[in-house]
C-alpha positions in Angstrom: -1.5 11.8 -13.9 -2.6 9.3 -16.5 -5.0 7.7 -14.1 -6.2 11.2 -13.0 -5.2 10.5 -9.4 -3.2 13.7 -9.4 -3.5 16.7 -11.5 -0.1 18.2 -11.2 3.4 18.2 -9.6 6.4 20.3 -8.9 9.8 19.4 -10.1 12.7 20.6 -12.0 12.4 20.3 -15.9 14.9 17.5 -16.1 12.7 14.7 -14.6 9.8 15.9 -16.6 11.7 15.4 -19.7 13.5 12.2 -18.6 10.2 10.5 -17.8 8.7 11.9 -20.9 5.8 13.5 -19.1 5.0 15.3 -22.3 3.2 12.0 -23.3 0.8 12.5 -20.4 0.3 16.3 -20.1 1.4 19.0 -22.5 1.6 22.0 -20.3 4.7 22.6 -18.0 4.5 25.9 -16.0 7.8 27.6 -15.3 7.8 29.0 -11.8 10.4 31.8 -11.3 12.4 32.2 -8.2 11.6 28.7 -7.1 13.9 27.6 -4.3 15.8 24.3 -4.7 18.3 23.5 -2.2 21.2 21.1 -3.1 23.4 21.6 -0.1 27.1 21.0 -0.2 28.4 20.7 3.4 31.6 20.2 5.2 32.3 19.6 8.8 33.7 22.7 10.5 36.3 20.7 12.5 37.4 19.0 9.2 37.8 22.4 7.5 39.8 23.7 10.4 42.0 20.6 10.5 43.2 21.5 7.0 44.9 24.6 8.2 44.4 28.1 6.9 46.0 27.6 3.5 44.3 24.6 2.5 40.9 25.8 3.9 41.3 28.9 1.9 41.8 26.9 -1.3 38.9 24.6 -0.5 36.5 27.6 -0.1 37.9 29.4 -3.2 37.4 26.2 -5.4 33.9 25.7 -3.9 33.0 29.2 -4.9 34.2 28.5 -8.5 32.3 25.3 -8.7 29.1 27.1 -7.6 29.3 29.4 -10.5 30.0 26.6 -12.8 27.1 24.6 -11.4 24.7 27.6 -11.7 25.7 28.4 -15.4 25.3 24.7 -16.2 21.8 24.4 -14.6 20.5 27.6 -16.5 21.6 26.3 -19.8 20.2 22.7 -18.9 16.8 24.1 -18.2 16.8 25.8 -21.6 17.7 22.5 -23.2 15.0 20.7 -21.4 12.4 23.3 -22.4 13.4 22.8 -26.1 13.0 19.2 -25.7 9.6 19.5 -24.1 8.4 21.7 -26.9 9.9 19.5 -29.6 7.9 16.7 -28.3 4.6 18.6 -28.3 4.7 20.2 -24.9 3.9 23.7 -24.0 6.0 25.8 -21.5 3.9 28.3 -19.8 5.4 31.4 -18.3 3.5 33.6 -16.0 3.2 37.5 -16.4 5.7 39.7 -14.6 3.0 40.8 -12.1 2.3 37.1 -11.3 6.0 36.3 -11.2 6.5 39.1 -8.6 3.6 37.9 -6.4 4.9 34.3 -6.6 8.4 35.4 -5.6 7.1 37.5 -2.7 5.1 34.4 -1.4 8.0 32.0 -1.8 10.5 34.4 -0.2 8.2 34.8 2.8 7.8 31.1 3.3 11.5 30.5 2.8 12.5 33.1 5.3 10.0 31.8 7.9 11.5 28.2 7.5 15.1 29.5 7.7 14.1 31.6 10.7 13.0 28.5 12.6 16.3 26.8 11.8 19.1 29.4 12.4 21.8 27.1 11.2 20.1 26.6 7.8 20.8 30.2 6.9 24.5 30.1 7.8 27.0 29.9 5.0 
């Protein structure tokens, strides 16, 4: 961006702040409903080898961790936005109409990708 080779990029707020991109470009646009996949996977045979009782515990604890992870990430995004602003950056949010249009486009693309890879959509 400093060399004007690229004029933008997509990433989470954390790398923008960590690499101090606010020194290069002031605007950072928040895109609602952006999909970011951080899969956590376990082999089905391994899960079955645990037996019903332990498998149930692993699944329950995984569900709890998912909520914790989600709550942390939402708070972290707010923290990164504050740091961005404190360093002279601007956080741009789009209008509700634009946000809906963006969400509709992203959902359609995500569905088409998941539809081509049926196992990607399975829990």
